[in-house]
C-alpha positions in Angstrom: -20.1 2.6 -47.6 -17.3 0.1 -46.9 -17.7 -2.8 -44.5 -15.0 -1.3 -42.3 -16.8 2.0 -42.1 -20.0 0.2 -41.1 -18.2 -1.7 -38.3 -16.7 1.5 -37.0 -20.0 3.4 -37.0 -21.7 0.4 -35.3 -19.1 0.5 -32.5 -19.6 4.3 -32.1 -23.3 4.0 -32.0 -23.2 1.1 -29.5 -21.1 3.2 -27.1 -23.5 6.1 -27.4 -26.6 4.0 -26.8 -25.0 2.1 -23.9 -24.1 5.4 -22.1 -27.5 7.0 -22.6 -29.4 3.9 -21.5 -27.1 3.2 -18.6 -27.6 6.6 -17.2 -31.3 6.1 -16.7 -30.6 3.6 -13.9 -27.0 3.9 -12.8 -27.6 6.9 -10.6 -30.0 5.1 -8.3 -27.3 3.1 -6.5 -25.2 6.2 -6.0 -27.9 8.4 -4.6 -27.5 7.5 -0.9 -23.8 8.5 -1.1 -24.7 11.7 -3.1 -27.2 12.7 -0.4 -24.6 12.0 2.3 -22.2 14.4 0.6 -24.4 17.1 -0.8 -27.4 16.9 1.6 -30.9 17.8 0.2 -32.8 14.6 0.9 -36.1 16.4 0.2 -34.9 16.9 -3.5 -34.0 13.2 -3.8 -36.6 12.2 -6.4 -35.9 15.2 -8.6 -32.5 13.8 -9.6 -34.3 11.0 -11.4 -37.4 12.9 -12.4 -35.7 15.8 -14.1 -33.6 13.5 -16.3 -36.7 11.5 -17.2 -38.7 14.7 -18.0 -36.1 16.2 -20.3 -35.0 13.0 -22.1 -38.6 11.8 -22.7 -40.1 15.1 -23.9 -37.4 15.9 -26.4 -37.4 12.5 -28.2 -40.0 13.3 -30.9 -38.4 16.7 -31.4 -35.0 15.3 -32.1 -36.5 12.7 -34.4 -38.1 15.3 -36.6 -35.0 17.5 -36.6 -32.9 14.5 -37.7 -35.2 14.0 -40.6 -34.9 17.7 -41.6 -31.2 18.3 -41.0 -29.6 14.9 -41.0 -28.7 12.4 -38.3 -25.0 13.1 -37.7 -25.3 16.8 -36.6 -28.2 16.0 -34.2 -26.3 13.0 -32.7 -23.2 15.1 -32.2 -25.3 17.9 -30.6 -27.1 15.5 -28.3 -23.9 13.7 -27.3 -22.1 17.0 -26.6 -25.0 18.1 -24.3 -25.0 14.7 -22.6 -21.2 14.9 -21.9 -21.5 18.5 -20.7 -24.2 17.5 -18.3 -22.2 14.5 -17.2 -19.1 16.5 -16.4 -21.1 19.2 -14.6 -23.1 16.6 -12.6 -19.9 15.0 -11.4 -18.6 18.4 -10.3 -21.8 19.5 -8.6 -21.5 21.0 -5.2 -25.1 21.1 -4.2 -28.3 19.1 -4.8 -29.8 22.0 -6.7 -26.8 22.1 -9.0 -27.0 18.4 -9.6 -30.7 18.7 -10.6 -29.9 21.4 -13.2 -27.0 19.4 -14.7 -29.1 16.2 -14.8 -31.6 18.2 -16.8 -28.9 19.0 -19.3 -27.9 15.3 -19.4 -31.4 14.4 -20.2 -31.7 16.9 -23.0 -28.7 15.2 -24.7 -29.9 11.6 -24.0 -33.2 12.5 -25.8 -31.3 12.8 -29.0 -28.8 9.9 -28.6 -31.1 6.9 -28.2 -33.5 7.4 -31.1 -30.9 8.7 -33.6 -28.6 5.8 -32.9 -31.4 3.4 -34.1 -32.2 5.7 -37.0 -28.6 5.7 -38.3 -28.6 1.9 -38.2 -31.8 2.0 -40.3 -30.0 4.2 -42.8 -26.8 2.4 -43.4 -27.9 -1.2 -43.4 -30.3 -3.1 -45.6 -33.3 -4.8 -44.1 -31.5 -8.2 -44.0 -28.4 -6.6 -42.3 -30.6 -4.5 -40.0 -32.4 -7.6 -38.8 -29.1 -8.9 -37.4 -27.8 -5.6 -36.1 -30.9 -4.1 -34.6 -31.2 -7.2 -32.4 -27.8 -6.5 -31.1 -28.7 -2.8 -30.4 -31.9 -3.8 -28.7 -29.9 -6.1 -26.5 -27.5 -3.3 -25.7 -30.3 -1.0 -24.7 -32.0 -3.5 -22.5 -28.7 -4.8 -20.9 -27.4 -1.2 -20.2 -30.7 -0.2 -18.6 -30.9 -3.2 -16.3 -27.2 -3.5 -15.4 -27.0 0.2 -14.3 -27.6 -0.4 -10.6 -24.9 -3.0 -10.4 -22.4 -0.9 -12.2 -23.3 2.1 -10.0 -22.8 0.0 -6.9 -19.3 -1.0 -8.0 -18.3 2.5 -8.7 -19.6 3.9 -5.4 -18.0 1.1 -3.4 -14.5 1.4 -5.0 -14.4 5.0 -6.2 -16.2 8.3 -5.6 -19.9 8.7 -6.5 -18.7 11.5 -8.9 -17.3 8.8 -11.3 -20.8 7.6 -11.9 -20.9 10.7 -14.1 -17.3 11.2 -15.1 -17.0 7.7 -16.6 -19.3 8.8 -19.4 -16.8 11.3 -20.8 -14.0 9.2 -22.3 -16.4 6.7 -23.9 -18.7 9.5 -25.2 -15.8 11.3 -26.8 -14.6 8.1 -28.5 -18.1 7.5 -29.8 -18.3 11.1 -31.2 -14.8 11.0 -32.8 -15.5 7.7 -34.6 -18.8 9.0 -36.0 -17.2 12.3 -37.1 -14.6 10.6 -39.3 -16.6 7.6 -40.6 -20.3 8.7 -41.1 -20.9 10.5 -44.4 -24.4 11.7 -45.2 -25.9 14.0 -47.8 -28.9 16.1 -46.7 -30.7 18.4 -49.1 -30.6 21.9 -47.9 -33.9 23.7 -48.2 -36.0 26.1 -46.2 -38.1 24.3 -43.5 -41.2 25.4 -41.6 -40.6 24.2 -38.1 -43.6 23.2 -36.1 -43.0 25.4 -33.0 -46.6 25.3 -31.8 -46.7 21.6 -32.1 -43.4 21.3 -30.2 -44.6 23.5 -27.4 -48.0 21.8 -26.9 -46.6 18.3 -27.1 -43.8 19.1 -24.7 -46.1 20.9 -22.3 -48.6 18.0 -22.3 -45.9 15.4 -21.5 -44.3 17.6 -18.8 -47.7 18.1 -17.1 -48.5 14.4 -17.3 -45.1 13.2 -16.0 -45.1 15.9 -13.3 -48.5 14.8 -12.1 -47.6 11.1 -12.0 -44.2 11.6 -10.4 -45.4 14.0 -7.7 -49.0 12.8 -7.1 -49.5 10.7 -4.0 -46.1 11.8 -2.6 -45.6 15.6 -2.7 -49.3 16.1 -2.8 -52.5 14.0 -2.8 -54.0 12.6 -6.0 -57.2 14.5 -5.4 -55.4 17.8 -4.7 -55.8 20.9 -6.8 -52.2 20.4 -8.1 -52.8 16.9 -9.4 -56.2 17.6 -11.0 -54.9 20.8 -12.5 -51.9 19.0 -14.1 -53.9 16.2 -15.5 -56.4 18.7 -17.0 -53.5 20.7 -18.4 -52.0 17.6 -20.0 -55.3 16.7 -21.7 -56.0 20.2 -22.9 -52.5 20.6 -24.3 -52.7 17.2 -26.0 -55.9 18.2 -27.7 -54.3 21.4 -28.9 -51.3 19.4 -30.1 -53.6 17.1 -32.2 -55.3 20.1 -33.8 -52.0 21.7 -34.5 -50.5 18.6 -36.2 -53.5 18.3 -38.5 -52.8 21.8 -39.9 -49.0 22.0 -39.7 -47.0 22.0 -43.0 -44.2 20.0 -41.5 -45.6 18.5 -38.2 -43.3 17.5 -35.4 -45.1 14.1 -35.2 -46.9 13.4 -38.5 -50.3 11.8 -37.6 -50.3 10.0 -40.9 -47.8 7.6 -39.3 -50.6 6.2 -37.1 -52.8 5.5 -40.1 -50.3 2.7 -40.8 -51.3 -0.4 -38.9 -47.7 -1.5 -38.3 -46.7 1.7 -36.6 -49.9 1.9 -34.5 -49.6 -1.7 -33.2 -45.8 -1.3 -32.6 -46.5 1.9 -30.6 -49.1 0.1 -28.4 -46.6 -2.8 -28.0 -43.9 -0.3 -27.1 -45.9 1.1 -24.3 -46.6 -2.4 -22.9 -42.9 -3.4 -23.3 -41.9 -0.3 -21.3 -44.3 -1.1 -18.5 -43.0 -4.6 -18.2 -39.3 -3.8 -18.4 -39.4 -1.0 -16.0 -41.9 -2.7 -13.7 -40.0 -6.0 -13.5 -36.6 -4.3 -12.9 -38.1 -2.1 -10.2 -40.3 -4.6 -8.3 -38.6 -8.0 -8.6 -35.5 -6.7 -6.7 -38.0 -5.3 -4.1 -39.5 -8.8 -3.7 -36.0 -10.5 -3.4 -34.9 -8.0 -0.7 -38.1 -7.4 1.1 -39.8 -10.8 1.0 -36.9 -13.2 0.5 -34.5 -11.3 2.7 -31.8 -11.1 0.0 -29.1 -8.5 -0.2 -28.9 -5.7 -2.9 -26.3 -7.8 -4.7 -28.5 -10.9 -4.7 -31.4 -8.8 -6.0 -29.3 -7.6 -8.9 -28.1 -11.2 -9.6 -31.7 -12.3 -9.8 -32.1 -10.1 -12.9 -29.1 -11.8 -14.5 -31.2 -14.4 -16.5 -33.2 -11.5 -17.9 -30.0 -9.7 -18.9 -28.8 -12.8 -20.7 -32.0 -13.8 -22.4 -32.9 -10.3 -23.8 -29.9 -9.8 -26.1 -29.8 -13.4 -27.2 -33.5 -13.3 -28.1 -33.2 -9.9 -29.8 -30.4 -11.2 -32.0 -32.4 -14.4 -32.9 -35.6 -12.3 -33.5 -34.0 -10.2 -36.1 -33.0 -13.2 -38.2 -36.4 -14.9 -37.7 -38.3 -11.8 -38.8 -36.8 -11.9 -42.3 -37.9 -15.5 -42.7 -41.3 -15.6 -41.0 -42.5 -11.9 -40.8 -43.5 -9.6 -38.0 -46.7 -11.2 -36.6 -45.5 -14.7 -35.6 -42.3 -13.4 -34.0 -44.2 -10.6 -32.1 -46.9 -13.1 -30.9 -44.2 -15.5 -29.8 -42.3 -12.8 -27.9 -45.4 -11.4 -26.2 -46.5 -14.9 -25.3 -43.2 -15.6 -23.6 -43.4 -12.3 -21.7 -46.9 -13.0 -20.6 -45.9 -16.5 -19.3 -43.0 -14.9 -17.4 -45.0 -12.1 -15.9 -47.7 -14.7 -15.1 -45.2 -16.7 -13.1 -44.3 -13.6 -11.0 -47.9 -13.4 -9.8 -47.2 -16.7 -8.0 -44.2 -15.3 -6.1 -44.4 -15.7 -2.3 -42.0 -16.1 0.7 -41.6 -19.8 -0.2 -40.8 -19.3 -3.9 -37.5 -21.0 -4.8 -34.7 -19.3 -6.8 -35.0 -21.7 -9.8 -38.7 -20.6 -10.1 -37.7 -16.9 -10.1 -34.9 -17.6 -12.7 -37.4 -19.4 -15.0 -39.7 -16.4 -14.9 -36.8 -14.0 -15.7 -35.7 -16.1 -18.6 -39.2 -16.1 -20.1 -39.6 -12.3 -19.6 -36.1 -11.5 -21.0 -36.7 -13.7 -24.1 -40.1 -12.2 -24.7 -39.0 -8.6 -24.5 -36.0 -9.4 -26.6 -38.1 -10.9 -29.4 -40.7 -8.0 -29.5 -38.2 -5.1 -29.2 -36.5 -6.1 -32.4 -39.8 -6.5 -34.2 -41.0 -3.1 -33.3 -37.9 -1.3 -34.5 -37.5 -3.3 -37.7 -41.2 -3.1 -38.7 -41.5 0.7 -38.2 -38.3 1.6 -40.0 -39.2 -0.7 -42.9 -42.6 1.0 -43.3 -41.5 4.6 -43.8 -39.3 6.5 -46.3 -35.9 8.2 -45.3 -37.5 11.5 -44.5 -39.8 9.9 -41.8 -37.5 7.3 -40.5 -36.0 9.5 -37.8 -39.4 10.6 -36.3 -40.8 7.1 -36.7 -37.9 5.5 -34.8 -38.1 8.2 -32.2 -41.8 7.5 -31.8 -41.1 3.8 -30.8 -38.6 5.0 -28.2 -40.9 7.6 -27.0 -43.8 5.2 -26.4 -41.5 2.7 -24.7 -40.2 5.3 -22.2 -43.6 6.8 -21.6 -45.0 3.3 -20.9 -42.3 2.7 -18.4 -42.6 6.1 -16.7 -46.4 6.0 -16.5 -46.5 2.3 -15.6 -44.1 2.5 -12.8 -45.9 5.5 -11.3 -49.2 3.7 -11.4 -47.7 0.5 -10.0 -46.1 2.6 -7.2 -49.5 4.0 -6.4 -51.1 0.5 -6.3 -48.3 -0.9 -4.1 -48.5 2.0 -1.6 -52.3 1.6 -1.3 -52.0 -2.1 -0.8 -49.3 -1.8 1.8 -51.2 0.9 3.7 -54.2 -1.5 4.0 -52.1 -4.6 5.0 -49.4 -3.2 7.2 -51.5 -1.2 9.6 -53.3 -4.2 11.2 -50.0 -6.0 11.6 -48.4 -3.1 13.4 -51.5 -2.9 15.6 -51.3 -6.7 16.4 -47.6 -6.4 17.3 -47.8 -2.9 18.8 -45.2 -3.7 21.5 -42.6 -4.8 19.0 -43.5 -2.0 16.6 -43.0 0.7 19.3 -39.3 -0.1 19.4 -38.8 0.6 15.7 -37.7 4.0 14.5 -40.7 6.3 14.0 -39.4 7.8 10.7 -39.0 4.5 8.8 -41.9 3.2 6.6 -43.0 -0.4 7.3 -41.7 -1.6 4.0 -38.3 -0.1 4.7 -38.0 -2.2 7.9 -37.8 -5.3 5.6 -35.1 -3.6 3.5 -32.9 -2.6 6.5 -30.8 -5.7 7.6 -30.3 -4.6 11.2 -34.0 -3.8 11.8 -35.1 -6.9 10.0 -32.8 -9.1 12.2 -34.3 -7.5 15.3 -37.9 -8.5 14.5 -39.6 -11.5 16.1 -40.1 -14.4 13.7 -44.0 -14.1 13.8 -43.8 -10.3 13.2 -41.3 -10.7 10.3 -43.4 -13.4 8.6 -46.5 -11.3 8.7 -44.7 -8.3 7.2 -43.1 -10.5 4.5 -46.5 -11.9 3.5 -48.1 -8.5 3.5 -45.4 -7.2 1.1 -45.7 -10.3 -1.1 -49.5 -9.9 -1.3 -49.1 -6.2 -2.1 -46.7 -6.9 -4.9 -49.1 -9.5 -6.3 -51.3 -6.6 -7.5 -48.3 -4.9 -9.2 -47.4 -8.1 -11.0 -51.1 -8.7 -11.8 -51.4 -5.4 -13.6 -48.3 -6.3 -15.7 -49.9 -9.7 -16.5 -53.1 -8.2 -17.7 -51.2 -5.7 -19.9 -49.1 -8.6 -21.3 -52.3 -10.4 -22.3 -53.6 -7.2 -24.0 -50.2 -6.9 -25.8 -50.5 -10.5 -26.9 -53.9 -9.9 -28.4 -52.6 -6.7 -30.1 -49.7 -8.6 -31.8 -52.2 -10.7 -33.8 -53.2 -7.4 -35.6 -49.7 -7.1 -37.1 -49.8 -8.2 -40.8 -48.7 -11.7 -41.7 -46.3 -12.8 -44.3 -42.6 -11.9 -45.0 -41.3 -8.6 -43.8 -40.1 -7.4 -47.3 -43.8 -7.3 -48.4 -44.3 -4.3 -46.1 -41.3 -2.2 -47.1 -42.2 1.4 -48.0 -42.5 1.8 -51.8 -43.0 5.3 -53.2 -45.7 5.7 -55.9 -44.8 6.7 -59.4 -45.9 10.3 -58.7 -43.6 10.5 -55.7 -40.5 8.9 -57.2 -37.7 8.6 -54.7 -38.3 10.8 -51.7 -35.4 13.1 -50.7 -34.9 14.4 -47.2 -37.5 17.1 -46.3 -40.0 16.2 -49.1 -43.6 15.5 -48.1 -44.8 12.0 -48.0 -48.1 11.0 -49.6 -51.1 9.4 -48.0 -50.1 6.1 -49.5 -47.9 5.6 -46.4 -51.1 4.8 -44.5 -51.9 1.9 -46.9 -48.8 -0.1 -46.0 -49.7 -3.0 -43.7 
């Protein structure tokens, strides 16, 4: 493949990844306007939840299909679905329609993100990939975090519908560039698709995410619905494990996790997802609720993280080649732990420079480890497992973020319930003048109501929110320390020592051929 073709493909893939990652967060800023036009406030959370459900549950499936039938057709299929969902979402006339079309968007996004990284693994050597994957890791992180800011600009200056329509021209360019430049040869043979494994894995994830997203809000955690969904998730997961052990071509080969590199990278991916989604969700809440900043200032506070992530990811790729996986992953998780540790010290008197330092450490840490996880996993498997292995890293990262944010939300709500009630009782006269349908935390996020509070009342509420957020940041800090310990389990030495090498009996594996148990011995 010529250098020009590689550059063109890289541009196409960067566009695809940026759009899919951006859409996980860009809609949040537009939702108040959407509800104002379409109504359906009771369905508010489903606009986010349905996209999350469909994009997360399909990632391992697309990864396996890409190994069987090639990357290009799966990417084009996923991108087409994504654009159809985008166009339909922008044209939605009711909240019910928007939810259905967001589900279609998510089905497409589930293919785009992992296959982008898989194609990069195919067309570049390890040394080249170390440079390029850092860039893509930065694009993914930057797009996810900058979404709310972009959404705000579009809503302020155009219609909320352009939050969805803007995807179409860029998505079409990405597809056209890939159609004309990416050439791949896939051996055509009869495959035995793992339908039962697909159904049990999808069912287990859907049940778990549904329980976490709806528990404590739509129904109580101890309700029949919550308990039933958690039980269903466990039962279906057990059935999935049994199915995969017997399947001829499993949707998620369990032999992957006999490889230490893949297992540790998956654990690290979960923790990375928790920290990234947790920080980008709850630091803006601190800036607005405790510090009294605006939505714009809350977004700006994440700026240092946005800058540090892609820079660190690019540097990380180069360092991995020279020093290996372990030392770079340990350094990255250490930086992230320091940054998250600093957030546990946040209070109403915390200065902006202190917050910026914390964001820089977190961004740098996540940038370092994200590149290590992708590079190490792709380097450890043959072509015919690279798609599902890459998809696995994305799957665990997204699941970590989804489950982590749900748990952190539960912790925050419980802490606020304990702390806010006594304050409202103490200032009962002032509290009686507040709107009855606004939660205590939302009082701090509504500028007009906040300005009407007596200084003593406001200070108490700010301290209560700050103390409640401490437990959220504390959870992330503990997980960061666990992640730091796990990174020491990655193998030491240069990265090229741990590249997958077929045995003499295997020869060179072609797409669709089985992989031997020797894969488990790498690392």
